[in-house]
C-alpha positions, 0 to 999 in steps of 0.5 A: 493486464491493466494496472487496475487489474494488478494486485501485489502482496506486500506481506503475508505472515503471522496472520497478517496479509497486506496487498496493494493495487491501483483502483479504476480512479487511479488511486493507490490502495493498500489493504490489510487483514489482521487475524491476530485478535479477531478479524480486523481489516483496513484500507489506506488510499493515496490519490493518484497525484501523490503516487510519484512521492511513493515511487521516489521514496522507494528509489524509483524513477518516474514511470516505474511501476509503483506496485512492483516497488511496493512489493519489493519493499513490502516487509519493511513498509509493513514493519514500519507501519503503512500509515506511518510510512505514508505520513513520513512522506508527507502523504495524508492517506484516506483510511477506513477499517472494520472489525 
């Protein structure tokens, strides 16, 4: 399985699902679906060049699998807020959403 085919769950409870994957361009995508007040879906994207910041923030070493690290820390990242967490690392993620 290539990294582009791999998807991990960060959180799945209370009508909220958050997953992460690497797209074919090498970007990290964090996608969420919240069914608490109707349906709300969102996606955050992190450029490939910024992924080492995410790995380091999760106490990983260069070359560690960012998806495995995210999955291991998923609940606390989601509780903090994925967008707020990424911004706290100095990353300005791309964002899109729809209801």
